[in-house]
Every structure is written in structure tokens, then in C-alpha cells.
C-alpha positions in Angstrom: 54.4 7.5 2.2 56.1 4.8 4.5 59.1 4.2 2.3 59.9 7.0 0.0 63.0 5.1 -1.3 61.1 1.9 -2.3 62.2 1.9 -6.1 59.7 -0.8 -7.3 56.6 1.0 -5.9 57.9 4.3 -7.3 58.3 2.7 -10.8 54.7 1.3 -10.6 53.4 4.5 -9.5 55.1 6.4 -12.2 53.8 4.1 -14.9 50.3 4.0 -13.5 49.9 7.6 -12.9 51.0 8.6 -16.3 49.0 5.9 -17.9 45.8 6.7 -16.1 46.2 10.5 -16.8 46.8 9.8 -20.4 43.8 7.5 -20.8 41.5 10.3 -19.3 43.1 13.1 -21.5 42.6 10.8 -24.6 39.1 10.3 -23.6 38.5 14.0 -23.2 40.1 14.6 -26.7 38.0 11.9 -28.3 34.7 13.3 -26.8 35.4 16.8 -28.0 36.1 15.6 -31.5 32.7 13.8 -31.8 31.0 17.2 -31.5 28.1 15.6 -29.7 26.0 17.8 -27.4 25.7 15.4 -24.4 29.4 14.8 -23.9 30.0 17.5 -21.2 28.8 15.5 -18.3 31.3 12.8 -19.1 34.0 15.4 -19.7 33.2 17.1 -16.3 33.5 13.6 -14.8 36.8 12.8 -16.4 38.4 16.1 -15.6 37.2 15.6 -12.0 39.0 12.1 -11.9 42.3 13.9 -13.0 42.1 16.5 -10.3 41.3 13.9 -7.7 44.2 11.5 -8.6 46.5 14.4 -8.8 45.6 15.6 -5.2 46.1 12.1 -3.9 49.6 11.8 -5.5 50.3 15.5 -4.4 50.6 14.5 -0.7 53.6 12.2 -1.2 57.1 13.3 -0.1 58.7 15.7 -2.6 61.5 13.3 -3.1 58.9 10.9 -4.6 57.3 13.5 -6.6 60.6 14.4 -8.0 61.3 10.8 -8.9 57.9 10.3 -10.8 58.2 13.7 -12.6 55.1 15.1 -10.8 53.9 18.3 -12.4 50.9 20.2 -11.1 48.2 20.8 -13.6 45.2 23.2 -12.7 42.1 21.7 -14.1 39.7 24.0 -12.4 38.8 26.1 -15.4 38.1 23.0 -17.4 35.9 21.7 -14.7 34.0 24.8 -14.4 33.6 25.1 -18.2 32.4 21.4 -18.4 30.0 21.9 -15.5 28.4 24.9 -17.2 27.9 23.1 -20.5 26.7 19.9 -19.1 24.1 21.8 -16.9 23.0 23.7 -20.1 22.7 20.7 -22.1 20.6 18.8 -19.6 18.4 21.9 -19.0 17.9 22.3 -22.7 17.3 18.7 -23.4 14.7 18.5 -20.4 12.7 21.3 -22.1 12.6 19.6 -25.4 11.5 16.4 -23.7 8.6 18.4 -21.9 7.5 19.6 -25.3 6.8 16.0 -26.4 3.9 16.3 -23.9 3.9 12.6 -22.8 4.4 11.0 -19.4 7.5 9.0 -20.4 9.4 12.0 -21.8 8.3 14.3 -18.9 9.8 11.6 -16.5 13.0 11.6 -18.5 13.0 15.4 -18.5 12.7 15.3 -14.7 15.7 13.1 -14.1 17.6 15.4 -16.6 16.7 18.3 -14.5 17.8 16.4 -11.4 21.3 16.2 -13.0 21.3 20.0 -13.5 20.4 20.3 -9.7 23.5 18.1 -9.1 25.6 20.8 -10.5 23.7 23.9 -9.4 21.4 24.0 -6.5 19.8 27.2 -8.1 19.8 27.3 -11.8 17.4 29.7 -13.8 13.8 28.5 -13.1 15.0 24.9 -12.4 12.5 24.4 -9.5 9.4 25.5 -11.3 10.2 23.3 -14.4 10.9 20.4 -12.2 7.5 20.8 -10.6 6.1 20.8 -14.4 7.9 17.8 -15.2 6.8 16.0 -12.2 3.2 16.8 -12.7 3.4 16.0 -16.4 5.0 12.6 -15.8 2.6 11.6 -13.0 -0.2 9.2 -13.9 -3.4 10.4 -12.0 -6.1 8.0 -11.1 -9.6 9.1 -10.2 -11.8 7.0 -8.0 -15.5 7.6 -8.3 -18.9 5.9 -8.1 -21.8 5.4 -10.6 -25.3 4.4 -9.5 -26.8 2.2 -12.2 -29.7 0.9 -10.2 -33.2 2.4 -10.2 -33.0 3.2 -6.4 -32.3 6.6 -5.0 -29.3 6.0 -2.7 -28.8 7.9 0.5 -27.3 11.1 0.0 -24.3 10.1 2.1 -23.7 6.8 0.3 -21.3 8.1 -2.3 -19.5 10.5 0.1 -19.0 7.6 2.5 -17.8 5.1 -0.2 -15.3 7.7 -1.6 -13.7 8.4 1.7 -11.3 5.7 1.2 -7.9 6.9 2.0 -5.4 6.3 -0.8 -2.6 8.3 0.2 -0.8 5.1 1.1 -1.0 4.0 -2.6 0.5 7.2 -3.9 4.1 6.9 -5.1 6.6 8.4 -7.6 4.7 9.0 -10.7 1.4 7.6 -9.7 -1.3 9.6 -7.8 -4.8 8.7 -6.7 -7.6 11.0 -5.9 -11.0 10.3 -4.6 -12.2 13.9 -5.4 -11.5 15.3 -8.8 -9.2 18.1 -8.9 -10.1 20.9 -11.3 -7.7 21.1 -14.2 -5.9 17.9 -13.6 -5.7 15.3 -16.4 -6.7 11.7 -15.1 -5.2 8.9 -17.2 -7.1 6.4 -15.5 -10.4 6.0 -13.7 -11.5 3.4 -11.1 -15.3 3.4 -11.2 -17.5 1.5 -8.7 -20.5 0.5 -10.6 -23.4 0.0 -8.3 -25.7 -2.4 -10.2 -28.1 -3.7 -7.8 -29.3 -3.0 -4.3 -31.5 -5.4 -2.4 -32.9 -4.9 1.1 -34.9 -7.8 2.6 -38.3 -7.4 4.4 -38.1 -7.2 8.2 -38.3 -10.9 9.3 -39.7 -11.8 12.6 -39.7 -15.6 13.4 -40.8 -17.5 16.5 -38.9 -20.6 17.4 -40.0 -23.2 20.3 -37.6 -25.6 21.7 -36.5 -27.5 24.9 -33.2 -27.7 26.7 -32.4 -30.2 29.1 -29.5 -31.2 31.6 -28.8 -34.0 34.0 -28.1 -32.8 37.6 -27.2 -34.6 40.8 -30.2 -35.8 42.9 -28.9 -37.6 45.9 -27.5 -40.9 46.1 -28.3 -44.7 46.9 -26.3 -47.5 48.6 -24.8 -50.3 46.6 -26.3 -53.6 47.9 -25.1 -57.1 47.7 -27.1 -60.2 46.7 -28.4 -60.5 50.2 -29.6 -56.9 50.3 -26.8 -55.7 52.6 -25.0 -52.5 52.0 -21.4 -53.0 50.4 -18.6 -51.6 52.1 -15.2 -50.5 50.7 -11.9 -51.5 51.9 -11.9 -48.9 54.6 -15.3 -50.0 55.8 -17.2 -47.1 54.6 -20.6 -47.6 52.8 -20.5 -47.4 49.0 -22.7 -44.7 47.9 -24.0 -44.5 44.0 -24.9 -41.0 42.8 -28.5 -40.5 41.6 -29.3 -38.0 38.6 -32.5 -36.5 37.3 -33.1 -34.6 34.2 -34.4 -31.1 34.2 -36.0 -29.2 31.3 -36.8 -25.8 30.4 -39.1 -24.7 27.5 -38.0 -21.7 25.4 -39.9 -19.4 23.1 -37.2 -17.5 21.1 -37.9 -14.7 18.8 -35.5 -14.0 15.9 -35.2 -10.6 14.0 -33.5 -10.6 10.8 -32.9 -8.1 7.9 -30.3 -8.0 5.3 -28.9 -5.5 2.6 -27.1 -6.7 -0.5 -25.1 -4.3 -2.7 -23.5 -5.7 -5.9 -21.5 -4.2 -8.7 -18.2 -4.0 -10.5 -15.0 -2.3 -9.9 -13.9 -1.1 -13.4 -10.6 0.1 -14.3 -10.7 2.6 -17.4 -7.8 3.8 -19.4 -9.0 7.3 -20.4 -6.2 7.7 -23.0 -7.4 4.7 -25.0 -10.9 4.8 -23.8 -10.6 1.1 -23.1 -11.7 -1.0 -20.1 -8.6 -2.4 -18.4 -10.2 -4.9 -15.9 -13.5 -5.4 -14.2 -13.7 -7.2 -10.8 -17.1 -8.1 -9.3 -17.9 -6.7 -5.8 -20.5 -7.8 -3.4 -21.3 -6.6 0.1 -23.8 -7.9 2.4 -24.8 -6.2 5.8 -26.8 -8.2 8.4 -29.1 -7.2 11.3 -29.9 -10.0 13.6 -31.3 -9.8 17.1 -32.5 -12.7 19.3 -34.6 -12.7 22.5 -36.4 -15.3 24.4 -38.7 -16.3 27.2 -38.3 -19.4 29.2 -40.6 -21.5 31.4 -39.3 -24.5 33.6 -36.1 -24.9 35.4 -33.8 -22.2 34.3 -30.6 -24.1 35.5 -31.2 -26.4 32.3 -30.5 -23.3 30.0 -27.2 -23.2 28.0 -25.1 -20.0 28.5 -26.0 -18.6 24.9 -29.6 -19.2 25.7 -29.3 -17.3 29.0 -28.0 -14.3 27.2 -31.1 -14.3 24.9 -33.4 -14.3 28.0 -31.8 -11.0 28.8 -32.5 -9.5 25.4 -35.5 -7.6 24.2 -37.0 -6.5 20.9 -35.0 -3.9 19.1 -36.3 -1.6 16.3 -35.4 -2.7 12.9 -32.8 -0.5 11.0 -34.4 1.5 8.3 -33.7 0.6 4.5 -31.1 3.4 4.2 -29.5 2.6 7.4 -29.0 -1.1 6.0 -27.7 0.2 2.7 -25.2 2.3 4.6 -23.9 -0.8 6.7 -23.3 -2.5 3.5 -21.6 0.7 2.1 -19.1 0.5 4.9 -18.3 -3.3 4.1 -18.1 -2.4 0.3 -15.5 0.4 1.2 -13.1 -1.9 2.9 -13.6 -4.5 0.1 -13.0 -1.9 -2.7 -9.7 -0.7 -1.0 -8.3 -4.2 -0.7 -9.1 -4.8 -4.4 -7.4 -1.4 -5.5 -4.4 -2.3 -3.5 -4.1 -5.8 -5.2 -4.5 -4.2 -8.6 -2.2 -1.2 -8.4 0.2 -2.9 -10.9 -2.3 -1.9 -13.6 -1.1 1.7 -13.5 2.2 3.0 -14.9 
């Protein structure tokens, strides 16, 4: 472009242009001779390369084009034909893969259909078949709970536990459900097996103790051996602080109740009916309340004890309420374990 008369560059261009074109044409000839059905995508790409190269050279000055023996070739028909045949092949191949019925082939079919969409945004029933391939290639995981204890759990226990949000775990080819979708096949099940629930009795304990503190209680003078007041360098009497110990007696009442839920988080492969992994889970909820009465000098009390003085007796939570507290703890624990084990599913 800058120096149309530069002979060396014209010679290089002449040789390179003809060689590149010939290599592409030879490649197309070879592919067609193979008779394989999957050649048309490669043929399309090669014809497109020929057209692109020709377009780049075409903008050179006419004098240069004459020197290199440039001849325009219209590749449009060949490109259109290869495009049609490539799309038809990928479409047919995807349908064949889908008939296999397994996830791996369905995923391959989806990517074949993506190639068709790369050629034609609208092609036959492409969008609906892609949805089928996507659904067929996705591994669905169902999260559910099973009560293996002899206890009748609160009605809301399972619904609260299965309210775990798993949308952040979903990704291409993997879907989690906390509610079973009718008609959907589940390759895997994550099962929370509740094996034991223990709620402690209501414990009310009284504890007696004393707190003490040293406080300033005036002063006395420092005396010398003769009983005279000692003075400092400025002539002031030297004073010695006096301290006294104050005490306060406390009667503290402690309320305590616990709920313990134990079980396992089991990963089942529905297709092989095998247990893939089992993780133990334990959730414990506590109810603790402290209130106290004090007699004596209240200034001897620590800050924590002062807070207890202001407290009062609280009604103990019911057993179902304690179980639900443990359920909330269990829910967070289960979500963390599921996140760390998401590598189990493909």
C-alpha cells in the first residue's frame, strides 16, 4: 500500500498468496474426497478463509494486483452450500445423540446445536430441541429429609430445614431442588437422616458466692522513728492511702435447657442405587438464663454480675421450640457441607 513498486515485497506477496490459496483449495478437495459427513464445518471455514484473504488483497493498488496476477473468485455459493450442509449435519448428529438417552450424549448434542445456532439463529425447531438437550443433559439433585427417630417432629421442622436456598449452587449441567418437581428425573439425592433427637429436662440451679473488692478508705501519715510526720522535699506531709475490702453475697439462679439433633447427610446415586458418601451432622441448641439477688455492698459486684441482678426468671422454651432452634443450626451446617461436597456430582 505504501510502496507499490517495492519488488521484493510484491514477490513475497505473490508467492505467499498463491501458496495459501492452493493449500486451502487442496484441503477442500481432500475433505470432499473423504466422503465423511462431518466435513462441512471445516469446508465452510476454509472457504471463508479464502474469501477473507482475497478481500484483504483486493484493496491493494491495481498496479500491484496486476503484478501478482490477482483474479477475483466468488466463493459465496460454496460458502452458502457448506454452511447449509454443516448446519444440517450438526442438527442431525445432535438428534442421534439425544436418542442415546444419557447425560453425556445429551450435553454433546447441546453443543452440536450451538454450532447450528452459530450458522442460523433460527433453524427448524432448534430452540425447542436445545431445551430438550439442556434438560436431558442436566444432573438433577434432590434435597430431602427423613425422620428415623420415634419422635413426632414439629410440623414445620422439615419445611424449615428444606428452605435452604441452593440457587447459588446451580450451574451448567447441575441443578439442585429442595422440592421435588413432578416428572423430573433425579440422578442424585441428598438425604438428611435424622437419627436422634434429645431435649434435656428444664434445669434450675441455685449458686451462692461472694464477690469482694478493695476500695480507698482515707489515709494515714508516714511517721519517722521518733513518731514525727515525715515530709517530702517540698515540705508537705507524706500521706499513705488506706484501703478496705468490701463484699457482697450473691444468690444466682441458673436456667438451662438443651436440644440435640444428630443424624447423617447421605449422598445417594439413584442411577446405581449406591451410597456415595455419608457425613455425620450434629446440631445443638441452648437456652441459658441467669438472674441473681445480692446482699451487701453492691459496689463490690463485677459488671457481669450487675447485669444478672437486673435479670429475671424467663419461661423455659417448649420442647418443640428447642427442636426448632436446633433445626435452624442444622440448616446452616447442612448448607456448608453440601457446598464443600458439590464436586461429587457431574
